[in-house]
C-alpha positions in Angstrom: -18.1 -13.0 -16.1 -15.0 -12.2 -13.8 -16.5 -15.0 -11.2 -16.8 -17.4 -13.9 -13.3 -17.0 -14.9 -11.9 -17.5 -11.5 -13.5 -20.5 -11.6 -11.9 -21.7 -14.1 -8.5 -21.0 -12.9 -6.6 -24.0 -11.5 -3.7 -24.3 -9.4 -1.3 -27.2 -8.6 -0.6 -28.3 -4.9 3.1 -27.2 -5.6 1.8 -23.7 -6.8 -0.4 -23.0 -3.7 2.2 -23.9 -1.8 4.7 -21.5 -3.4 2.0 -18.6 -3.1 1.3 -19.5 0.5 4.8 -19.2 0.9 5.4 -15.8 -0.8 1.9 -14.8 1.4 4.0 -15.4 4.3 7.1 -13.6 3.0 5.7 -10.8 2.2 3.7 -10.2 5.5 6.7 -10.7 7.6 8.5 -7.7 5.8 5.7 -5.7 6.6 5.0 -7.1 9.9 8.6 -7.0 11.1 7.8 -10.0 13.9 10.4 -10.6 16.0 10.3 -14.8 16.7 11.3 -16.2 19.8 14.1 -18.7 19.7 12.4 -22.0 20.1 14.9 -24.4 21.8 12.8 -27.6 21.0 14.8 -29.1 18.0 11.9 -31.0 16.4 11.0 -27.3 15.3 14.4 -26.8 13.2 13.2 -29.2 10.3 9.7 -27.1 9.9 11.8 -23.7 10.0 14.2 -25.1 7.4 11.4 -26.4 5.0 9.5 -23.4 5.3 12.7 -21.1 4.7 13.3 -22.9 1.6 9.8 -22.8 0.5 9.7 -19.0 0.6 13.4 -18.9 -0.7 11.9 -20.5 -3.7 9.0 -18.7 -4.0 11.1 -14.9 -3.9 13.2 -16.5 -6.5 10.6 -17.3 -8.7 8.8 -14.0 -8.2 12.2 -12.2 -9.0 12.6 -14.3 -12.1 9.3 -13.1 -13.4 9.8 -9.7 -12.2 13.4 -9.3 -14.2 11.2 -10.6 -17.3 8.8 -7.7 -16.8 7.0 -5.8 -20.3 5.8 -2.4 -18.8 5.4 -1.6 -22.3 1.6 -0.8 -22.0 1.6 0.8 -18.5 4.8 3.4 -20.2 2.4 4.0 -23.2 -0.3 4.8 -20.3 1.9 7.1 -18.6 3.2 9.1 -21.7 0.0 9.7 -22.7 -1.1 11.2 -19.7 2.0 13.2 -19.7 0.9 15.2 -22.4 -1.9 16.6 -20.3 -0.1 17.4 -17.2 3.4 17.6 -15.3 4.3 15.6 -12.3 2.6 16.5 -8.9 6.2 17.3 -7.8 9.7 17.5 -9.0 11.2 13.8 -9.6 14.4 15.3 -7.4 11.5 15.2 -4.4 10.2 11.6 -5.1 13.8 10.2 -4.6 14.6 12.2 -1.8 11.9 10.5 -0.1 12.8 7.3 -1.1 9.0 6.9 -2.3 10.5 4.4 -5.0 12.2 1.9 -2.9 9.9 -1.5 -2.5 11.2 -4.4 -0.8 13.0 -8.0 -1.7 9.6 -9.4 -2.2 7.4 -8.5 -5.2 3.6 -9.6 -5.5 2.2 -11.0 -8.6 -0.1 -7.6 -7.9 2.7 -5.4 -7.9 5.6 -6.7 -10.6 3.8 -4.7 -13.4 4.6 -1.5 -11.4 8.5 -2.5 -11.0 10.6 -1.1 -13.0 14.0 -3.5 -12.0 15.6 -4.5 -9.1 18.9 -3.2 -7.2 21.9 -5.2 -6.9 20.9 -5.8 -3.2 17.6 -7.3 -4.4 15.4 -4.4 -3.3 12.8 -3.9 -6.0 12.4 -0.3 -7.5 9.0 1.3 -8.5 8.8 3.2 -11.7 8.3 6.7 -10.6 6.3 8.0 -13.5 3.9 5.2 -12.2 3.9 6.2 -9.1 3.2 9.8 -10.2 0.4 8.9 -12.0 -1.5 6.4 -9.5 -1.4 9.4 -7.0 -3.0 11.5 -9.5 -6.0 9.0 -9.8 -5.7 8.4 -6.2 -6.3 12.2 -5.7 -9.0 12.4 -8.1 -11.2 9.1 -6.5 -10.5 10.6 -3.0 -11.9 14.2 -3.8 -15.3 11.9 -4.9 -16.3 11.8 -1.0 -16.9 14.1 1.5 -14.5 14.1 4.7 -16.9 12.7 7.0 -17.6 9.7 4.5 -13.8 8.7 4.5 -11.1 7.1 7.1 -7.7 6.7 7.2 -5.9 3.7 8.8 -2.3 3.7 9.1 -1.1 1.1 12.1 2.7 1.9 11.0 4.4 3.9 13.3 6.5 5.9 11.1 2.9 7.0 9.2 1.5 8.4 12.7 2.8 12.0 12.2 1.7 12.3 8.8 -1.5 10.5 9.5 -2.5 13.2 12.1 -1.5 16.2 9.7 -3.3 14.6 6.8 -6.5 14.3 9.8 -6.0 18.0 10.5 -5.4 19.1 7.1 -9.1 17.4 5.5 -10.9 16.5 8.5 -10.7 12.8 7.3 -10.9 10.6 10.5 -7.8 9.0 11.1 -7.1 5.6 13.3 -3.0 5.3 14.0 -2.1 3.0 17.2 -5.0 0.7 16.7 -8.3 0.3 14.9 -10.8 -1.3 16.8 -12.0 -4.0 14.6 -15.5 -4.1 14.1 -16.6 -0.5 14.5 -18.0 -0.8 11.0 -19.4 -3.8 10.9 -21.3 -4.0 14.6 -24.3 -1.8 14.8 -24.5 -2.8 19.1 -20.8 -1.0 19.7 -21.2 2.2 21.3 -18.5 3.5 18.9 -20.1 2.0 15.6 -20.4 4.4 12.7 -20.2 4.1 8.8 -18.0 5.3 6.1 -18.2 5.0 2.4 -14.5 4.7 1.8 -11.1 3.6 3.7 -7.8 4.5 3.0 -5.7 1.6 3.9 -1.9 2.2 4.5 -0.6 -1.3 4.4 -2.6 -4.4 3.3 -0.8 -6.7 6.1 -0.7 -4.5 9.1 -4.5 -2.7 8.5 -6.0 -6.0 7.7 -8.8 -5.5 10.4 -9.6 -2.2 8.9 -9.6 -3.7 5.1 -11.6 -6.8 6.5 -14.4 -4.4 8.0 -14.5 -2.2 4.8 -14.8 -5.1 2.7 -17.5 -6.8 4.6 -20.1 -3.6 4.7 -19.0 -3.7 0.9 -17.4 -0.1 0.9 -14.6 1.1 -1.1 -10.6 1.3 -0.6 -8.1 3.5 -1.6 -5.0 1.1 -0.7 -1.4 2.3 -0.9 0.6 -0.6 -1.8 4.3 -1.3 -1.3 5.9 -4.4 -3.8 5.2 -6.7 -0.9 1.3 -5.8 -0.9 -1.8 -7.8 -2.5 -4.2 -5.4 -4.1 -7.2 -7.4 -3.7 -10.2 -5.8 -2.5 -8.7 -2.1 -3.4 -11.1 0.2 -5.7 -8.1 1.9 -6.3 -4.7 1.6 -5.7 -1.5 4.0 -4.8 1.6 2.4 -5.3 5.0 3.7 -3.4 7.2 2.8 -0.6 4.7 2.5 2.5 7.5 1.5 5.3 9.2 4.6 5.8 8.1 8.0 7.4 9.3 10.2 4.4 7.7 8.1 2.1 4.5 8.1 3.6 4.6 11.5 4.8 5.3 12.5 1.2 2.0 10.6 0.1 0.0 12.0 3.0 1.1 15.3 1.7 0.3 14.9 -1.6 -3.0 13.3 -1.1 -4.1 15.9 1.6 -3.1 18.7 -0.9 -4.7 17.5 -4.0 -7.9 16.8 -2.4 -8.1 20.1 -1.0 -7.4 21.7 -4.4 -10.2 19.1 -6.3 -12.4 20.1 -3.6 -12.0 24.1 -3.9 -10.6 24.2 -0.6 -7.9 26.9 0.4 -4.5 25.5 1.0 -2.5 28.5 2.0 -2.4 26.8 5.5 -1.2 23.4 4.8 2.1 22.7 6.4 5.1 22.8 4.1 6.0 19.4 2.5 9.1 19.1 4.7 6.9 19.0 8.0 5.1 16.2 6.7 8.6 14.2 5.6 10.6 15.4 8.4 11.4 12.7 11.2 9.2 12.6 14.6 10.1 15.0 17.3 
């Protein structure tokens, strides 16, 4: 039924161009590519056109986000609050900047956005961050450590990713994910995993593609500029800064150990996860 519904959806050429421009701008925010300045003048007009398209797409998304009605999601949060408190104090969420998004908000993420700051940065709803983390912990806890991998190509998350590996026993890929290790049985380092934790859909796209190719599950951390396509379960939050990524991995690790009846007394304190790399 879902497939049939998708086939009925049509987009105009203008919408396709706007969508493409939005994707390029969203990826640029995550990848932070430093482009070389070309001396060829004929490239200028192309760059100007692309820039105009990106600005138009961003403006359209900003207008849609500002008009967003998160009523139904808030009702879900209020209902869940009756069942338990937040994972940590609100102040801790604020200190790490986990609620901070980017200037680009994708259609997938706009329902989680509370407002925009004066400088244009989108702000996540903190209650929803907490709820999505709880859901992510519950989802992750269904899997044994040997059946899960975590991928984090962003350098800001390497320290916390290693702590996560030590605490949970879940295999972690940081600096480089060797594409094909889950799909090509001829490779010496081939392995199988049931779940992949993706830190950023743009940077970790090779691992995401591999996981989807073998039809396995994905637990995806999404910032405001990410698309959640392919995710089995989504965690929302700032996936750009070391403090925020550290907090997300800390809460995941602590929650995972608790859900599986493991001892958490040896788990490093939260400040160690969210502190700057030495």
